[in-house]
Residue frames as qw, qx, qy, qz and C-alpha x, y, z in Angstrom:
[[0.320, -0.268, -0.713, 0.563, -15.61, -22.09, -4.57],
 [0.164, -0.823, -0.484, -0.249, -18.38, -20.10, -2.99],
 [0.044, 0.795, -0.147, 0.587, -17.96, -16.74, -1.30],
 [0.701, -0.662, 0.155, -0.215, -17.97, -18.14, 2.25],
 [0.941, -0.066, 0.086, 0.321, -15.21, -20.58, 1.40],
 [0.509, 0.583, -0.055, 0.631, -13.12, -17.82, -0.19],
 [0.296, -0.819, 0.135, -0.472, -13.67, -15.68, 2.88],
 [0.867, -0.476, 0.148, -0.002, -12.53, -18.51, 5.15],
 [0.880, 0.159, 0.073, 0.442, -9.47, -19.34, 3.05],
 [0.402, 0.576, -0.034, 0.711, -8.31, -15.72, 2.83],
 [0.370, -0.399, -0.514, 0.663, -9.40, -14.42, 6.23],
 [0.067, -0.036, -0.149, -0.986, -11.35, -11.64, 4.51],
 [0.392, 0.318, 0.615, -0.606, -14.98, -10.96, 5.33],
 [0.376, 0.486, 0.750, 0.244, -17.75, -11.83, 2.91],
 [0.108, 0.924, 0.260, -0.258, -18.71, -8.17, 2.96],
 [0.191, -0.703, 0.429, 0.534, -15.19, -7.16, 1.84],
 [0.388, 0.023, 0.811, 0.437, -15.29, -9.72, -0.98],
 [0.291, 0.742, 0.602, 0.043, -18.58, -8.28, -2.18],
 [0.033, -0.916, 0.043, 0.397, -17.05, -4.81, -2.05],
 [0.335, -0.414, 0.643, 0.550, -14.06, -5.98, -4.11],
 [0.370, 0.373, 0.787, 0.324, -16.48, -7.31, -6.70],
 [0.146, 0.896, 0.388, -0.159, -18.46, -4.05, -6.74],
 [0.138, -0.843, 0.266, 0.446, -15.22, -2.13, -7.30],
 [0.758, 0.609, -0.203, -0.116, -14.22, -4.40, -10.19],
 [0.103, -0.700, 0.700, -0.094, -11.24, -5.85, -8.31],
 [0.298, -0.121, 0.942, -0.099, -12.54, -9.40, -8.10],
 [0.562, 0.116, -0.444, -0.688, -14.66, -11.37, -10.54],
 [0.414, -0.006, 0.859, -0.301, -17.12, -14.13, -9.78],
 [0.275, -0.133, -0.771, -0.559, -19.23, -16.32, -11.97],
 [0.518, -0.071, 0.370, -0.768, -22.88, -16.63, -10.96],
 [0.160, 0.142, 0.976, 0.033, -24.88, -19.79, -10.67],
 [0.173, -0.451, -0.647, -0.590, -28.42, -19.96, -12.02],
 [0.438, -0.711, -0.539, 0.109, -29.52, -19.19, -8.46],
 [0.033, 0.937, -0.041, 0.346, -27.33, -16.09, -8.34],
 [0.749, -0.613, 0.127, 0.217, -24.67, -17.52, -6.03],
 [0.187, 0.863, -0.463, -0.080, -21.11, -16.33, -6.53],
 [0.964, -0.073, 0.156, 0.203, -18.51, -18.88, -7.57],
 [0.002, -0.897, 0.416, 0.153, -14.80, -18.12, -7.63],
 [0.838, 0.374, -0.367, 0.152, -11.91, -19.86, -9.32],
 [0.820, -0.382, -0.185, 0.383, -9.01, -21.04, -7.18],
 [0.506, 0.257, -0.027, 0.823, -6.85, -18.12, -8.36],
 [0.251, -0.813, -0.215, -0.479, -9.24, -15.78, -6.54],
 [0.742, -0.587, -0.160, 0.281, -7.33, -16.60, -3.35],
 [0.603, -0.049, 0.095, 0.791, -4.15, -15.06, -4.75],
 [0.076, 0.608, 0.305, 0.729, -6.13, -12.10, -6.10],
 [0.499, -0.809, -0.258, -0.174, -7.61, -11.40, -2.66],
 [0.733, -0.432, -0.042, 0.524, -4.15, -11.60, -1.05],
 [0.437, 0.240, 0.215, 0.840, -2.83, -9.14, -3.64],
 [0.166, -0.746, -0.320, -0.560, -5.74, -6.75, -3.08],
 [0.651, -0.725, -0.203, 0.098, -5.19, -6.93, 0.69],
 [0.688, -0.192, 0.050, 0.698, -1.48, -6.27, 0.28],
 [0.250, 0.423, 0.261, 0.831, -2.13, -3.23, -1.92],
 [0.377, -0.802, -0.296, -0.357, -4.76, -1.88, 0.48],
 [0.732, -0.573, -0.133, 0.343, -2.33, -2.38, 3.37],
 [0.555, 0.030, 0.137, 0.820, 0.22, -0.35, 1.40],
 [0.018, 0.553, 0.249, -0.795, -2.31, 2.49, 1.34],
 [0.014, -0.019, -0.623, -0.782, -3.49, 2.23, -2.25],
 [0.533, 0.217, 0.259, -0.776, -7.09, 3.14, -3.02],
 [0.682, 0.277, 0.675, -0.058, -9.46, 0.77, -4.77],
 [0.527, 0.827, 0.026, -0.195, -9.28, 3.04, -7.84],
 [0.043, 0.760, -0.634, -0.136, -5.48, 2.80, -7.96],
 [0.511, -0.163, 0.844, -0.014, -5.62, -0.96, -7.47],
 [0.689, 0.549, 0.441, -0.169, -8.14, -1.20, -10.30],
 [0.384, 0.864, -0.266, -0.188, -5.75, 0.74, -12.54],
 [0.124, -0.617, 0.775, 0.056, -2.90, -1.64, -11.70],
 [0.739, -0.014, 0.642, -0.202, -4.72, -4.96, -12.01],
 [0.799, 0.585, 0.010, -0.141, -4.70, -5.15, -15.83],
 [0.279, 0.740, -0.604, 0.095, -0.90, -4.96, -15.71],
 [0.442, -0.360, 0.776, -0.269, -0.81, -7.64, -13.04],
 [0.829, 0.245, 0.422, -0.272, -3.19, -9.88, -14.97],
 [0.737, 0.666, -0.113, -0.013, -1.28, -9.50, -18.24],
 [0.804, -0.362, 0.142, 0.449, 2.05, -9.75, -16.41],
 [0.478, 0.633, 0.137, 0.594, 3.06, -6.53, -18.15],
 [0.444, -0.597, -0.183, 0.643, 5.24, -3.92, -16.50],
 [0.366, 0.749, 0.318, 0.452, 4.50, -0.61, -18.22],
 [0.290, 0.240, -0.199, 0.905, 5.99, 2.85, -17.73],
 [0.414, -0.513, -0.151, -0.736, 2.52, 3.97, -16.59],
 [0.822, -0.447, -0.346, -0.067, 2.22, 1.24, -13.96],
 [0.674, -0.055, -0.315, 0.666, 5.72, 1.95, -12.67],
 [0.045, 0.383, -0.051, 0.921, 4.94, 5.68, -12.52],
 [0.616, -0.538, -0.256, -0.515, 1.74, 4.95, -10.62],
 [0.842, -0.330, -0.355, 0.237, 3.59, 2.76, -8.13],
 [0.484, 0.127, -0.224, 0.836, 6.30, 5.39, -7.67],
 [0.215, -0.502, -0.076, -0.834, 3.67, 8.07, -7.08],
 [0.767, -0.518, -0.292, -0.243, 2.02, 5.88, -4.43],
 [0.769, -0.146, -0.325, 0.530, 5.40, 5.23, -2.80],
 [0.228, 0.314, -0.114, 0.914, 6.08, 8.98, -2.73],
 [0.490, -0.567, -0.193, -0.633, 2.66, 9.59, -1.15],
 [0.849, -0.413, -0.318, 0.079, 3.41, 7.01, 1.54],
 [0.608, 0.077, -0.253, 0.748, 6.84, 8.58, 2.14],
 [0.085, -0.483, 0.015, -0.871, 5.15, 11.96, 2.70],
 [0.714, -0.542, -0.236, -0.375, 2.75, 10.36, 5.18],
 [0.830, -0.199, -0.335, 0.399, 5.65, 8.72, 7.02],
 [0.346, 0.272, -0.179, 0.880, 7.41, 12.08, 7.27],
 [0.369, -0.533, -0.085, -0.756, 4.25, 13.74, 8.61],
 [0.836, -0.444, -0.300, -0.117, 3.72, 10.96, 11.15],
 [0.710, -0.027, -0.324, 0.624, 7.33, 11.19, 12.35],
 [0.079, 0.394, -0.104, 0.910, 6.93, 14.95, 12.79],
 [0.614, -0.535, -0.190, -0.548, 3.71, 14.42, 14.75],
 [0.865, -0.299, -0.350, 0.201, 5.44, 11.85, 16.96],
 [0.504, 0.164, -0.265, 0.806, 8.32, 14.27, 17.61],
 [0.226, -0.493, 0.000, -0.840, 5.84, 16.99, 18.61],
 [0.791, -0.473, -0.264, -0.284, 4.05, 14.59, 20.93],
 [0.788, -0.093, -0.367, 0.486, 7.36, 13.53, 22.48],
 [0.224, 0.319, -0.195, 0.900, 8.17, 17.20, 23.13],
 [0.503, -0.513, -0.104, -0.688, 4.76, 17.81, 24.71],
 [0.874, -0.344, -0.343, 0.009, 5.11, 14.71, 26.89],
 [0.645, 0.064, -0.334, 0.685, 8.61, 15.70, 27.97],
 [0.021, -0.407, 0.113, -0.906, 7.50, 19.24, 28.79],
 [0.651, -0.494, -0.211, -0.536, 4.39, 18.09, 30.65],
 [0.874, -0.285, -0.346, 0.190, 6.53, 15.84, 32.84],
 [0.474, 0.231, -0.300, 0.795, 8.96, 18.62, 33.76],
 [0.249, -0.594, -0.522, 0.559, 8.51, 20.94, 36.71],
 [0.086, -0.215, 0.177, 0.957, 8.74, 23.91, 34.36],
 [0.088, -0.357, -0.753, -0.546, 5.42, 22.99, 32.76],
 [0.292, -0.123, 0.291, -0.903, 3.35, 24.16, 35.70],
 [0.679, -0.153, -0.550, -0.461, 1.11, 21.13, 35.19],
 [0.594, -0.401, 0.520, -0.465, -0.31, 19.45, 38.25],
 [0.403, 0.229, -0.875, -0.141, 0.73, 15.82, 38.24],
 [0.780, -0.246, 0.258, -0.514, -1.56, 13.13, 39.53],
 [0.236, -0.282, 0.927, 0.067, -0.88, 9.47, 40.05],
 [0.326, -0.033, -0.782, -0.530, -2.66, 6.80, 38.00],
 [0.154, -0.368, -0.878, 0.265, -4.77, 5.68, 40.95],
 [0.114, 0.468, 0.306, -0.821, -6.27, 9.15, 41.29],
 [0.302, 0.248, -0.468, -0.792, -7.18, 9.12, 37.61],
 [0.373, -0.107, -0.870, -0.305, -8.96, 5.78, 37.80],
 [0.109, -0.371, -0.780, 0.492, -10.87, 6.51, 41.02],
 [0.024, -0.698, -0.526, -0.486, -14.25, 8.16, 40.45],
 [0.048, 0.269, -0.281, 0.920, -14.61, 11.57, 42.04],
 [0.186, -0.549, -0.780, 0.236, -17.05, 11.90, 44.89],
 [0.025, -0.597, -0.250, -0.762, -19.44, 14.80, 44.98]]
């Protein structure tokens, strides 16, 4: 299938597919005219790449994992890499929760009379000031 068809079937932009190829994550055969042609299994590969990106993995990390995926081999190195990525994500989750707690505290304080903040209603905020 050609790149546009792969993009349509996966919901991924043509630009992203080209990027995946540049990064070595996705392979395409070339026609004599230079057009990319993908095998049907490219659909699953794109879904996997998208899933790993959504999990926060970098293209470099994904590239390191793909040989294990392709060979259907689960190595100590691949498991260690996945655990390290999971730990990184856990740290980010902790940091985001802490940030949310701080924001909640600021919101709560700003809404109290002790804050000294002047409260305005939403209409006043959306009405342009006159000079």
